[in-house]
ZATI-992182 format. One record per residue (C-alpha): residue in one letter; x, y, z. Coordinates in steps of 0.001 Angstrom, whole numbers, plus 500000, padded with zeros to 6 digits. Each point is the difference from the previous one (the first is absolute). Example, Ala and Ser with C-alpha at 12.3 -4.5 7.8 and 13.67 -1.06 7.14 Angstrom:
2
a512300495500507800;s501370503440499340;
***
This chain:
365
m509297413271812546;t497197500813497542;p502311501423497288;v502243496953500424;l497101497587499513;v498670501947497011;g503450499907498461;f500071496237500523;g496721499678498104;r501446502092497173;a503049497714499894;l497728496976499699;r498160501610497059;d503319500708498308;a500847496314500406;g496844499000498114;l497624499161502881;a496361501087499723;v499917502298503044;g497397502756499912;p499459503031502258;g497304498135501906;d502403497159500759;v502604502456501274;g497368501703502171;t499018496669501507;y503664499231500658;c500523503329501778;a496845499544502091;a501080496510501053;a503567501098500750;a498681502840502196;t498998497408502616;l503446498364500008;d503424500853501318;p501722501904497144;t503393498645501073;d498957496358499643;l500915499040496438;t498422496574500437;d496565501574500519;l500549502367497059;y500972497076497777;w496977497831500741;t497581502939499977;g501193501031496551;r499890496439498768;a496367499691501135;t498823503342498574;l502202500686496954;v500479496563498404;s497023498438498249;r501729497286497928;r502339497248501091;a502204500659497003;d500808503465501435;l501418498710503300;a503567499748498736;a499908503543498589;y498468501286503232;d502761498413502100;d502662501457497740;v498542503527500139;f499481499807503771;h503601499011500708;r501363502577497562;y497771502810501260;f500123499481503756;l503435498436500428;g501954501455497089;g499682503709500773;k502502501216502597;r497910503003501105;l496881497955500629;v501881497340501937;d501554502645502271;e496579501530500668;l498484496639500900;l502884499170502326;r499653503379501726;l496302499424500608;t500690496461501167;a502506501182502605;q497358502315501457;v497413497246500382;s501852497260501925;a502896497576499884;e497455497264499327;a498802501738496849;e503560500272498671;s500205496251499609;t496679499565498200;l501123501540496700;e499660496684498205;v498681499928496437;p498846496714498402;l502241498985497110;g497432498868497452;d497750496918500067;n502407497609501752;p499381500473503750;e501763496724500833;e503376501299498891;p502170500176503141;g501727503252500908;s503528500554501174;d501181499161503495;e500289503701500788;e496352500599499070;q498838497037502090;a501972501256502994;t498465503459499591;m496476498567499908;g500786497957503122;l501044503168501813;v496768501688498876;a497866497165501373;s501901500047503294;a499695503795500358;a496280499907499190;d499406497279502586;v501823502009502684;l498038503106499044;r496685498176500346;h500727499108503628;r501532503320501078;t497716502250502010;f498999503312498456;a501548501881502920;d503460498515499257;c499951500624496233;t502176502650498416;p498484502498497530;e501317497919497071;e498474496840501451;l496691501768500589;r499918500946496315;a500565496337499113;v497220499009502419;r497745502496498278;r500593498351496615;i499243496553501385;t496937501159501939;a498553501627496893;r499971496583498310;l498025498281502766;r496623498761498850;l497336499590502641;d497211497455499648;p497189500629502520;p497949497210501588;r496901498967498095;r496512498985501007;r497292497976498338;t496924501890498877;r496404498835499575;r500321500105496233;s501431497099498034;r501765499453496701;p500427497073497565;s502741497592500925;a501584496843498615;r499477498241503333;g498015502131502418;r498139499349503209;r496442499761498643;p498516499011496618;d498959502636497488;l496655498635498826;r499244502922497697;r503201499596497983;t499582496230499956;v496443500201498621;r500979502682497488;e502876497856498726;g497664496997499726;l497485501993497932;r502764501189497731;l501031496394499344;h496340498893499471;g499794497787503048;e503401498360499783;p501597499176503377;v502226502826501196;p502399500153502946;l498733501752503097;r500944503695500267;w501147501495503277;r500141503345501795;e502212501365502755;p499751503087502257;r501564503226498797;v502842501438502034;r500596503672500679;p502948501719501690;r499356501228503497;p500494503702500757;l503446500833501329;v500580502909502400;l503537501131500903;i500355502265503058;l503600501234500238;d501726501629502955;v502122502977498864;s500879501351503446;g503507500772501198;s500569496541501483;m499356498480496551;a502180502446498076;d502446497263498906;h497191497833498612;s497204502333498857;r501418500708496522;a500498496293499247;l496455499286501192;l498658502739497726;q501853498435497082;f498414496660500906;a496576501687500082;w500664501581496590;s500813496559498562;a496842498587501576;r497931502834498535;r501296499201496512;a499301496262500299;v496663500010501845;v496876501864498921;k498117500097503304;v502634501406502344;e499867502990502341;v503091501543501610;f499980502197503114;c502851501605501947;f499991501175503574;g502223501686502524;t497867502097502262;r497053499933497576;l498723497878497129;s500554500941496328;r498766498209496872;i502684499831497297;t498387497591497526;p499579502662497244;a503654501042500347;l501228496430499416;r498222499763496647;r502974501690498344;r502028497793497674;s503225501587501235;l501041498973503501;d501753503309500686;r496944502054499072;a497748497687502007;l502127500401503117;a500204503764499476;d496198500267499740;a499626497819503099;a502395502257501928;e497799502992499174;v496933498222501400;v501620498750503216;f500773503005502210;d501158498075503112;w502937498207498399;d502712498928502508;g497959501376502890;g498257498438502961;t497981496785500071;r496327499655500882;i499010496562498762;g496792499786502006;a498670503365498849;s500926499284496370;l498352496565499950;d496953501402501776;r499765502622497265;f500229497253497374;v497238497807501441;r497692503015500431;t500480501334496446;a501328497598497356;g499028496920502000;r496379501053500236;r499930500569496247;g500973496341499477;v503568500508498799;a501239496998501992;r496848497869499857;g501036496406499302;g503587501074499341;v503456499734501525;v501421502914501993;v503818500181500236;i501282502351502714;c503703500817499636;s501210501501503281;d502414499400502870;g497151500429502498;m501611502853501946;d496808501869500807;r499920503172502099;g496242500048500295;d497465498317502258;p500301496153499954;d496247499652500589;l499334502044496858;l502283497698498001;a498323496880501372;g496529501340499168;a501042500979496462;m501561496583499375;e496873498247501262;r497760501959497614;l502477499515497145;a499988496223500577;r496226500020499508;q500235502053496801;c502588497934498100;r500824496378499299;r503589499821501227;i502441502355501762;v503726499610499297;w502485502038502034;c503381500560498366;t502679501181502426;p503750500488499472;h500835498853503536;g498071496728500386;p496937499063502081;a499444501376503537;s502624502705499397;s497940502948501314;v497079500837502231;g497761500963497087;l500564496669498275;m499286498119503236;v496703501883500387;a498965499272496387;e501211496393499891;p496696498364501156;f498277501390496894;i502801499205497513;d499834496882497860;l503657499989498976;v503181501843501037;v502857500069497467;r503357501723499805;g500511502853497545;g503445501401500643;d501748498802496841;l499336499155496379;a499727496256500611;s497236500476502563;l498002502193497611;a500339497332497311;e498806497391502506;l497021502217500823;a499143500243496295;d500143496189499741;l497973499554503184;l497016502207499109;p498547497693497276;t499915497103502484;l497868501787502596;p496535498381500336;
***
């Protein structure tokens, strides 16, 4: 799509807009993180990066509609790409028609948008194991847009506040000296907050084959949104994939993670993997004061006593333990062994449950 976007910038210059090479580069960089078949995203991204004056909005809208919707070859290419993504993406090719968003559309357009909302709602509650390849690609697009907000904790440091918990005498006295003794309102301070560390431990064994890729996509989204996050995978042994998920492209991130994890779709040794974690990364303080999210079905083939001992040590190393399972609580022997040390058990078999998990994490104490 880069030549297409560069050609769009050239068309804007021909129409009299002040669009320089740097503006076009910014537009291409921003569009690289979007779905190239979504014309709505392309429209608003270009409007934010290529238009600097309100008087140019009308010309921008005219060039956009003529360039992207007037050329038969380009329209065919976009429709071909859209058909490969998902049926849900086909109905999102909606381009704003200028500065009048309150203008109602036709009945046919409203019916199409209603079908899109209905299909998206069904897709959110369908388990990953029952999704078709086209639906999994649509799930991937939605998962990539999830934004994770980790729980936060108060630190010993404080910051100025309009109405804090304790008075700031230093600022109050300084303000009084500046005003030569005139009465000044009392200044306040409040504690600073800092995000807690987040550790994701994902099960990529054979029993989780229908869910492991979606969980990795969720971890990639979490890695983009949260600074202090560590991601580990395990089947029969533990592997750290945090560096692989630093890629901006999801496909390249998953490919790098697949090269690191050698026991993909193999056996399951939850106890041995968690014991390895608490003896290596846990001792280095990776999970100290943080939240550990274990995504697994709990079908362990190892020693239950080893799993119980690892969970007990992990509970002492971190703040909270959340177990995300696609089959619900008490669905396996491993989960029953680990349950006394778990603070929260949530479902993670569909897109809606992952979104609920993302909303639940900021509320953890």
